[in-house]
C-alpha positions as CSV (number, residue, x, y, z in Angstrom):
1,M,0.0,0.0,0.1
2,R,2.9,2.3,0.8
3,I,4.5,1.8,-2.6
4,L,1.2,2.5,-4.2
5,L,0.9,5.7,-2.2
6,L,4.4,6.7,-3.0
7,A,3.8,6.1,-6.8
8,L,0.6,8.2,-6.8
9,L,2.5,10.9,-4.9
10,A,5.4,11.0,-7.5
11,F,2.9,11.0,-10.3
12,V,0.8,13.9,-8.9
13,T,3.7,16.1,-7.8
14,G,6.0,15.2,-10.7
15,C,9.6,13.9,-10.5
16,S,12.2,16.5,-9.5
17,G,15.1,14.2,-10.1
18,C,14.1,12.6,-13.4
19,A,16.0,13.4,-16.5
20,T,14.0,15.0,-19.2
21,T,14.5,14.5,-23.0
22,Q,16.2,17.8,-23.2
23,D,18.7,16.8,-20.3
24,V,19.6,13.6,-22.1
25,Q,20.1,15.6,-25.5
26,H,22.1,18.2,-23.7
27,S,24.3,15.7,-21.8
28,A,24.9,13.7,-24.9
29,A,26.1,16.8,-26.9
30,L,29.8,17.0,-27.5
31,R,32.3,19.7,-28.5
32,L,34.8,18.0,-31.0
33,E,38.2,20.0,-31.1
34,F,40.6,19.2,-34.0
35,A,44.0,20.3,-34.9
36,D,42.5,22.6,-37.4
37,G,39.0,23.4,-36.2
38,L,35.8,22.6,-34.3
39,C,32.9,20.6,-34.8
40,S,30.0,19.1,-32.7
41,G,29.0,15.5,-32.2
42,T,26.7,13.4,-30.0
43,A,27.5,10.4,-27.8
44,V,25.4,7.2,-28.8
45,A,27.2,4.7,-26.5
46,A,29.9,4.9,-23.6
47,D,32.7,5.1,-26.1
48,E,31.1,6.0,-29.4
49,I,30.0,9.3,-31.1
50,V,28.1,10.3,-34.3
51,S,29.1,13.3,-36.1
52,A,29.5,14.8,-39.7
53,A,32.2,12.8,-41.8
54,H,33.3,16.1,-43.2
55,C,34.7,17.1,-39.7
56,F,37.2,14.4,-39.6
57,G,39.5,15.7,-42.1
58,G,42.0,16.5,-39.4
59,V,43.1,15.0,-36.2
60,L,40.5,14.8,-33.3
61,E,42.4,16.1,-30.2
62,S,39.7,16.5,-27.6
63,I,36.1,15.9,-26.7
64,N,34.5,18.5,-24.2
65,G,38.0,19.5,-23.4
66,E,39.2,15.8,-22.5
67,P,42.0,14.3,-24.5
68,V,41.4,11.7,-27.1
69,T,44.2,9.1,-27.3
70,G,42.9,7.4,-30.3
71,Y,39.7,6.8,-32.5
72,R,38.5,4.5,-35.4
73,L,35.7,4.6,-37.9
74,V,32.9,2.2,-36.9
75,S,30.7,3.1,-39.9
76,R,30.0,5.8,-42.4
77,K,26.7,6.7,-44.4
78,D,26.8,9.6,-46.6
79,D,28.0,12.4,-44.3
80,V,27.2,10.6,-41.1
81,V,30.0,8.8,-39.2
82,R,30.1,6.7,-36.1
83,I,33.4,6.7,-34.3
84,H,34.9,4.7,-31.4
85,V,37.1,6.8,-29.2
86,D,39.7,5.9,-26.7
87,G,39.9,8.4,-24.1
88,P,36.8,10.0,-22.4
89,R,33.9,7.8,-21.4
90,F,30.4,9.1,-21.8
91,K,27.8,8.8,-18.9
92,V,24.9,9.8,-21.0
93,W,24.3,9.0,-24.7
94,A,21.3,9.1,-27.2
95,R,19.5,5.8,-27.0
96,K,16.5,6.3,-29.2
97,F,16.7,6.5,-33.0
98,G,14.0,7.6,-35.3
99,K,12.7,9.7,-38.3
100,A,11.4,13.0,-38.9
101,V,8.6,14.2,-41.3
102,Q,7.9,17.6,-42.6
103,G,6.7,20.1,-39.9
104,D,8.5,18.1,-36.9
105,R,10.0,20.5,-34.5
106,V,13.8,19.5,-34.0
107,S,16.6,20.7,-31.8
108,W,20.4,20.2,-31.2
109,H,23.3,21.7,-29.2
110,G,26.0,23.1,-31.3
111,N,29.0,25.2,-31.1
112,P,28.2,28.2,-33.7
113,L,31.3,30.3,-34.6
114,G,32.9,28.5,-31.6
115,A,30.3,29.6,-29.0
116,P,30.1,26.7,-26.6
117,D,27.1,24.5,-26.1
118,M,24.3,26.6,-27.9
119,L,20.8,25.1,-28.1
120,R,19.5,25.4,-31.5
121,E,15.8,24.8,-32.6
122,G,13.9,24.6,-35.9
123,Y,11.5,22.5,-37.7
124,V,11.8,20.2,-40.8
125,S,10.6,22.3,-43.7
126,G,11.0,19.6,-46.2
127,I,12.9,16.6,-47.4
128,V,14.9,17.0,-50.5
129,D,17.2,14.1,-52.1
130,G,17.0,12.3,-48.8
131,L,18.1,15.2,-46.7
132,Y,16.2,17.0,-44.1
133,V,15.9,20.8,-44.7
134,I,15.8,22.2,-41.3
135,A,14.7,25.8,-41.0
136,A,16.8,27.1,-38.3
137,A,19.8,29.6,-38.0
138,T,23.1,27.6,-38.2
139,C,26.8,28.7,-38.4
140,V,30.1,27.2,-38.8
141,G,30.8,25.1,-35.6
142,D,27.2,23.7,-35.9
143,S,28.4,20.7,-38.1
144,G,28.1,17.3,-36.6
145,P,25.7,17.4,-33.7
146,G,22.8,14.9,-33.5
147,I,19.3,16.5,-34.3
148,F,16.6,15.2,-31.9
149,N,12.8,15.2,-32.7
150,E,10.2,16.2,-29.8
151,R,9.9,12.6,-28.8
152,G,13.6,12.5,-27.9
153,E,14.7,10.4,-30.9
154,L,18.1,11.1,-32.7
155,V,16.9,11.7,-36.2
156,A,19.9,13.2,-38.2
157,V,23.2,14.9,-38.1
158,V,23.7,18.5,-39.1
159,S,25.7,18.2,-42.3
160,K,25.7,21.1,-44.8
161,I,25.5,24.9,-44.0
162,P,24.8,26.4,-47.5
163,T,26.8,29.6,-46.9
164,P,30.4,30.3,-45.7
165,K,29.6,31.4,-42.1
166,C,26.0,31.4,-41.1
167,S,22.6,30.4,-42.8
168,P,18.8,30.6,-42.1
169,F,18.7,26.8,-42.8
170,V,20.7,23.7,-42.8
171,L,20.7,20.3,-44.4
172,A,20.8,17.3,-42.2
173,V,21.6,13.6,-43.1
174,P,19.2,11.1,-41.6
175,V,20.9,8.7,-39.1
């Protein structure tokens, strides 16, 4: 009976210590520092990340400021790579994968113009040649993070920013 009352109390009052979808998304977001630049990524296992393949033209030196001692390609599809890393271990990672449709609200954490850990939001305005067209402001440094739908599912990776510095939309490769 006590357990039932505690469960009812937690349901009525909410769970102050429970992680939300936004908390998981934020905690799984990664800042990838290369010898020649900066990208973003998302933890998908304790020792694996997804990011944009074009980010890996140089040597990955650190993730969230922690040194990377080595890494190897696990898989590649279009501009999405899954990388196994030696070095930091991730406590939180994206566990749900899904798809998006036109009109879905989406969000991600990137590093636009080097500014750390910025929440970005937009919506899927269309799907062209298998890529999601996301209506949202994006800049250099936003490449690579996982894009999440409102259900907390990882649906894509930020791939192409159409202009040299910033753009009012971005192209994303489905995961």
